[in-house]
C-alpha positions as CSV (number, residue, x, y, z in Angstrom):
1,M,-43.0,-80.0,-195.4
2,V,-45.4,-80.1,-198.4
3,E,-47.5,-77.0,-199.4
4,I,-50.9,-77.3,-200.7
5,Q,-52.6,-74.3,-202.2
6,L,-56.3,-73.8,-202.2
7,E,-58.5,-71.4,-204.1
8,Y,-62.2,-71.1,-203.1
9,Q,-64.0,-71.0,-206.5
10,G,-67.5,-70.1,-205.1
11,G,-70.5,-72.4,-205.0
12,L,-69.0,-74.4,-202.2
13,R,-66.1,-75.6,-204.6
14,C,-62.3,-75.5,-204.0
15,Q,-59.4,-76.1,-206.3
16,A,-56.5,-77.5,-204.6
17,T,-52.8,-77.5,-206.0
18,H,-50.1,-79.9,-204.7
19,G,-47.0,-77.8,-204.5
20,P,-44.3,-80.4,-205.4
21,S,-46.1,-81.8,-208.4
22,G,-48.5,-79.2,-209.5
23,C,-51.2,-81.8,-209.6
24,Q,-54.8,-80.5,-209.0
25,L,-58.0,-81.7,-207.6
26,S,-61.4,-80.1,-206.9
27,T,-63.7,-80.5,-203.9
28,D,-67.4,-79.9,-203.7
29,A,-69.7,-80.0,-200.7
30,P,-71.8,-83.0,-200.6
31,V,-75.5,-82.9,-201.6
32,D,-76.6,-83.4,-197.9
33,N,-74.6,-80.3,-196.9
34,Q,-75.8,-77.7,-199.5
35,G,-73.4,-78.8,-202.3
36,R,-73.8,-80.5,-205.7
37,G,-71.8,-83.5,-204.8
38,E,-70.0,-83.4,-208.1
39,S,-66.5,-84.2,-206.7
40,F,-64.9,-85.4,-203.5
41,S,-66.0,-83.5,-200.5
42,P,-63.3,-82.6,-197.9
43,T,-64.4,-85.5,-195.6
44,D,-64.3,-87.8,-198.6
45,L,-60.7,-86.9,-198.9
46,V,-60.1,-87.9,-195.4
47,A,-61.5,-91.4,-196.2
48,T,-59.6,-91.5,-199.4
49,A,-56.4,-90.5,-197.6
50,L,-57.0,-93.4,-195.1
51,G,-57.4,-96.0,-197.8
52,S,-54.6,-94.9,-199.9
53,C,-52.3,-94.6,-196.9
54,V,-53.1,-98.1,-195.7
55,S,-52.5,-99.3,-199.3
56,T,-49.2,-97.5,-199.6
57,I,-47.8,-98.7,-196.3
58,M,-48.8,-102.3,-197.2
59,G,-47.1,-101.7,-200.5
60,I,-44.0,-100.7,-198.9
61,Y,-44.0,-103.8,-196.8
62,A,-44.7,-106.0,-199.8
63,D,-41.8,-104.4,-201.8
64,R,-39.4,-104.9,-199.1
65,H,-40.3,-108.6,-199.0
66,D,-40.7,-109.3,-202.6
67,L,-44.5,-109.7,-202.4
68,D,-46.8,-108.4,-205.2
69,L,-49.9,-106.8,-204.1
70,T,-50.9,-105.5,-207.6
71,G,-54.6,-105.6,-207.8
72,M,-55.3,-105.2,-204.1
73,K,-58.7,-103.6,-203.5
74,V,-59.4,-101.3,-200.6
75,R,-62.9,-100.1,-199.6
76,V,-63.6,-97.3,-197.1
77,E,-67.0,-96.3,-195.9
78,K,-67.4,-92.8,-194.5
79,H,-70.0,-92.5,-191.8
80,M,-70.9,-88.9,-190.6
81,S,-72.5,-87.8,-187.3
82,A,-76.3,-87.2,-187.4
83,D,-75.9,-84.5,-184.6
84,L,-73.7,-81.2,-184.6
85,P,-71.1,-80.5,-185.0
86,R,-71.0,-82.4,-188.2
87,R,-68.0,-84.8,-188.2
88,I,-66.7,-88.1,-189.3
89,M,-67.7,-90.8,-186.8
90,R,-66.6,-94.0,-188.5
91,L,-64.3,-95.1,-191.3
92,P,-64.3,-98.9,-191.6
93,V,-61.8,-100.1,-194.1
94,E,-62.0,-103.5,-195.9
95,I,-58.8,-104.7,-197.5
96,H,-58.9,-107.4,-200.2
97,V,-55.4,-108.8,-200.4
98,P,-54.8,-110.5,-203.8
99,I,-52.4,-113.2,-202.5
100,N,-52.1,-115.6,-199.6
101,L,-49.4,-114.8,-197.1
102,D,-47.8,-117.0,-194.5
103,D,-48.6,-116.2,-190.9
104,R,-45.3,-114.1,-190.5
105,H,-46.1,-111.9,-193.5
106,R,-49.8,-111.7,-192.6
107,T,-49.1,-110.5,-189.2
108,A,-46.5,-108.0,-190.1
109,I,-48.4,-106.4,-193.0
110,E,-51.6,-106.1,-191.0
111,A,-49.6,-104.4,-188.2
112,A,-48.0,-102.1,-190.7
113,A,-51.4,-101.0,-192.1
114,G,-52.6,-100.1,-188.7
115,L,-49.6,-97.8,-188.3
116,C,-50.2,-95.8,-191.4
117,P,-49.7,-92.1,-190.7
118,V,-53.3,-91.3,-191.5
119,H,-54.8,-93.9,-189.4
120,Q,-52.5,-92.8,-186.6
121,S,-53.6,-89.1,-187.1
122,L,-57.3,-89.8,-186.7
123,R,-59.0,-88.5,-183.6
124,A,-59.4,-91.3,-181.0
125,D,-63.2,-91.1,-181.2
126,I,-63.3,-92.0,-184.8
127,E,-63.7,-95.7,-185.3
128,A,-61.5,-97.0,-188.2
129,P,-61.3,-100.7,-188.1
130,L,-59.3,-102.6,-190.5
131,A,-60.7,-105.9,-192.0
132,F,-58.4,-108.0,-194.1
133,H,-59.6,-110.6,-196.6
134,Y,-57.4,-113.1,-198.3
135,P,-57.9,-115.6,-201.2
136,E,-59.2,-118.9,-200.0
């Protein structure tokens, strides 16, 4: 169990503190939802969690197999619904792997990415396709 403490600071902003480390981050409502958009929105953090989780799971696989993914780039797009209730509809993920992998490692690392806990925790109606790109 990990505890996250949050304090609402007014003006649609929150300060979150990670219990184990004390690390802090702020959120702000997006401009299209009455905020100033000066920090990650709560739904931006969902997209961020997905991208970092995919990266972490791939990194764990790479470390176990003496592969170096340093410099891997991951891009997540967050698409919100146009209707109410406001919700995340789509989170496509593009993963740019910095090294070529043989078929065995490629298949295994792509499967591992799809099994990251955040990807597995998303509602079934949220599209979150993973697209992998390798050097030519």
